[in-house]
C-alpha positions as CSV (number, residue, x, y, z in Angstrom):
1,M,2.6,-14.4,-23.9
2,P,0.4,-12.0,-21.9
3,A,0.5,-8.2,-22.9
4,D,3.0,-5.9,-21.1
5,R,5.3,-8.6,-20.1
6,T,8.5,-9.5,-21.8
7,A,10.2,-12.8,-21.1
8,T,12.7,-11.3,-18.5
9,D,10.2,-9.3,-16.8
10,D,9.1,-11.1,-13.5
11,V,8.3,-8.7,-11.1
12,V,5.1,-7.2,-12.3
13,L,1.8,-8.2,-13.5
14,P,0.1,-7.7,-17.4
15,L,-2.1,-4.8,-17.9
16,P,-5.7,-6.1,-19.2
17,P,-6.9,-3.8,-22.2
18,N,-9.1,-1.1,-20.4
19,A,-6.8,0.1,-17.2
20,P,-5.3,3.2,-18.0
21,R,-1.5,3.8,-19.2
22,V,1.0,6.3,-19.4
23,P,2.6,7.3,-22.7
24,P,5.0,4.3,-23.3
25,N,8.6,5.2,-22.1
26,R,11.3,2.3,-21.6
27,L,13.6,4.4,-19.5
28,T,10.6,5.0,-16.8
29,R,9.8,1.5,-16.8
30,W,13.1,-0.2,-17.0
31,I,14.0,2.2,-13.9
32,G,10.7,0.6,-11.9
33,R,11.5,-3.3,-12.6
34,S,15.0,-2.2,-11.7
35,I,14.3,-0.6,-8.3
36,L,11.6,-3.7,-7.4
37,R,14.1,-6.2,-8.3
38,L,16.9,-5.0,-6.5
39,G,14.9,-4.7,-3.4
40,G,13.1,-8.2,-4.2
41,W,9.7,-7.4,-4.4
42,R,7.6,-9.0,-7.4
43,M,3.6,-8.7,-8.0
44,V,1.1,-11.3,-7.5
45,G,-2.6,-11.4,-8.7
46,Q,-4.6,-10.2,-11.3
47,F,-5.8,-6.7,-12.5
48,P,-9.2,-6.4,-13.0
49,D,-10.2,-5.4,-16.4
50,V,-12.1,-2.0,-15.4
51,P,-11.6,1.2,-17.2
52,R,-12.7,3.2,-14.1
53,A,-12.2,2.1,-10.0
54,V,-10.4,3.7,-6.4
55,L,-7.2,1.6,-5.7
56,I,-6.8,1.1,-2.2
57,G,-3.2,0.3,-0.7
58,A,-2.8,-1.7,2.8
59,P,-1.5,-1.8,5.2
60,H,0.6,1.3,5.2
61,S,2.9,1.7,7.8
62,S,6.3,3.0,6.5
63,N,7.4,5.7,3.9
64,W,9.2,2.3,1.7
65,D,5.6,1.7,1.1
66,G,5.3,4.6,-1.3
67,V,8.3,3.8,-2.8
68,W,7.4,0.3,-3.7
69,G,3.9,1.3,-5.2
70,F,5.6,4.4,-7.3
71,A,8.0,1.7,-8.5
72,A,5.4,-0.9,-9.7
73,K,3.4,2.1,-10.7
74,A,6.5,3.1,-13.1
75,A,7.0,-0.3,-13.9
76,L,3.5,-1.6,-15.3
77,G,2.9,1.7,-17.4
78,L,0.1,2.2,-15.3
79,D,-2.1,5.9,-15.0
80,V,-3.5,5.8,-11.4
81,K,-4.0,8.9,-9.9
82,I,-3.2,10.2,-6.5
83,I,-4.6,13.2,-4.6
84,A,-2.8,15.8,-2.4
85,K,-3.5,18.9,-1.3
86,E,-2.9,22.0,-3.5
87,S,-0.7,24.0,-1.3
88,L,1.8,21.3,-1.9
89,F,2.0,22.2,-5.5
90,R,3.4,25.2,-4.6
91,V,6.6,24.6,-2.9
92,P,9.4,25.3,-5.9
93,G,10.3,22.2,-7.3
94,L,7.5,20.0,-5.8
95,G,4.5,20.7,-7.9
96,W,6.9,19.5,-11.1
97,L,7.7,16.3,-9.3
98,L,4.2,15.3,-8.0
99,R,2.9,15.9,-10.9
100,R,5.2,13.7,-12.8
101,L,4.4,10.8,-10.2
102,G,0.8,11.2,-11.3
103,V,-0.5,13.3,-8.1
104,I,-3.3,15.6,-8.7
105,P,-4.3,18.7,-6.4
106,I,-7.2,19.1,-4.8
107,D,-8.7,21.9,-3.2
108,R,-9.7,21.3,0.4
109,S,-11.3,24.6,1.3
110,A,-13.6,24.3,-2.5
111,A,-17.5,24.5,-2.1
112,H,-17.6,21.0,-3.5
113,G,-15.5,18.5,-0.7
114,V,-12.8,16.4,-1.8
115,I,-15.1,12.9,-2.3
116,D,-17.4,15.7,-4.3
117,Q,-14.0,16.4,-6.3
118,A,-12.6,13.2,-7.1
119,T,-15.7,11.7,-8.1
120,A,-16.5,13.9,-10.6
121,M,-12.6,13.6,-12.0
122,I,-13.8,9.3,-12.0
123,R,-17.1,10.4,-14.0
124,G,-15.8,12.8,-16.5
125,A,-13.0,10.5,-17.7
126,E,-13.3,7.1,-20.0
127,K,-10.5,6.1,-18.1
128,F,-9.5,6.6,-14.4
129,W,-7.8,4.7,-11.6
130,L,-7.4,6.6,-8.4
131,G,-5.3,5.3,-5.6
132,I,-6.3,6.1,-1.9
133,A,-4.6,4.6,1.5
134,P,-7.5,4.1,3.8
135,E,-5.8,3.9,6.9
136,G,-5.0,7.4,6.1
137,T,-1.6,7.2,8.4
138,R,1.3,5.1,8.9
139,K,0.0,4.2,12.3
140,V,-2.1,1.4,13.3
141,V,-5.7,2.1,13.2
142,E,-9.0,0.7,14.3
143,R,-10.9,2.5,12.1
144,W,-10.1,3.2,8.0
145,K,-11.4,6.3,6.8
146,A,-14.5,5.8,4.5
147,G,-13.2,8.1,1.9
148,F,-12.5,5.9,-0.5
149,W,-15.9,4.0,0.0
150,K,-18.0,7.3,-0.6
151,I,-15.9,7.8,-3.6
152,A,-16.4,4.8,-5.3
153,K,-19.8,4.7,-4.4
154,A,-20.5,7.9,-5.4
155,A,-18.6,7.4,-9.1
156,D,-20.6,3.7,-9.1
157,V,-17.2,2.5,-9.6
158,P,-15.6,-1.1,-7.8
159,V,-12.7,-0.8,-5.6
160,I,-9.4,-2.4,-6.3
161,P,-7.8,-4.1,-3.2
162,A,-3.8,-3.5,-2.9
163,Y,-1.7,-4.8,-0.8
164,F,2.1,-5.1,0.5
165,H,2.9,-7.5,2.2
166,Y,6.3,-7.4,4.0
167,P,7.5,-10.9,4.9
168,D,7.6,-12.4,1.2
169,K,8.0,-9.1,-0.1
170,V,4.7,-9.0,-2.5
171,I,2.8,-6.3,-3.4
172,G,-0.6,-7.9,-4.5
173,I,-3.7,-7.4,-6.6
174,G,-7.1,-8.7,-5.7
175,Q,-10.3,-9.2,-7.5
176,E,-12.9,-5.9,-7.5
177,F,-15.1,-5.3,-4.9
178,H,-18.8,-4.1,-5.7
179,L,-20.4,-2.0,-3.0
180,G,-23.5,-2.3,-1.6
181,D,-25.9,0.3,0.1
182,D,-24.2,-0.8,3.6
183,M,-20.8,1.1,4.0
184,E,-20.2,-0.5,7.7
185,A,-21.1,-4.2,6.1
186,D,-18.6,-3.3,2.6
187,M,-15.6,-1.9,5.0
188,R,-15.7,-5.2,6.9
189,R,-15.8,-7.4,4.1
190,I,-12.6,-5.5,2.6
191,R,-10.5,-5.1,5.7
192,D,-11.3,-8.9,6.3
193,W,-10.0,-9.7,3.1
194,Y,-6.6,-7.9,4.1
195,K,-6.3,-9.3,7.5
196,P,-3.6,-12.1,6.1
197,W,-0.7,-9.4,5.0
198,Q,1.9,-8.3,7.0
199,G,3.1,-4.4,6.5
200,K,6.6,-3.2,7.7
201,H,6.2,-2.2,11.1
202,H,3.1,-3.9,12.3
203,G,1.0,-7.5,11.7
204,T,-2.0,-7.2,9.8
205,T,-4.3,-4.1,8.8
């Protein structure tokens, strides 16, 4: 039987050896799996066996994406970090919760910009997956934000694509993308891969 999958666990995928993990917590994983089951969601695909990566999630059209995404993260025991502006962590009680969810603060006003700070985090860790929503908003957008590409390129790590396909209630994981020197070509290639998948409130990304 594959690692990280139990006989009754039919909603999540096995994690490969090099994927970053949080400390084992049966209750947290049970809660995550239960939320996915109650919502009718399941995961498909296969996680690439890489220690450092930028993981992107799309289409992003609803706050529910975060619910299912964090449930999957908890169910897997996967340590995916998400960056947020530092000011959010000064809200009483919110900082603690965000850290528990794997969100880390980043100083947008620092001399080294967000790209440099995120790149340093990835390069400075033995294992580090950074999660980013490339659309940057729940609204339909003509162009994705290029931050994820710049971070992955600067850190010399692949991009792992994850998608939410609401018609079938599926969270899917695709094969990693290795980036070239042409950002626009890479962005088109990745967006083309996402075309079949449908978000909650609008069609393909």
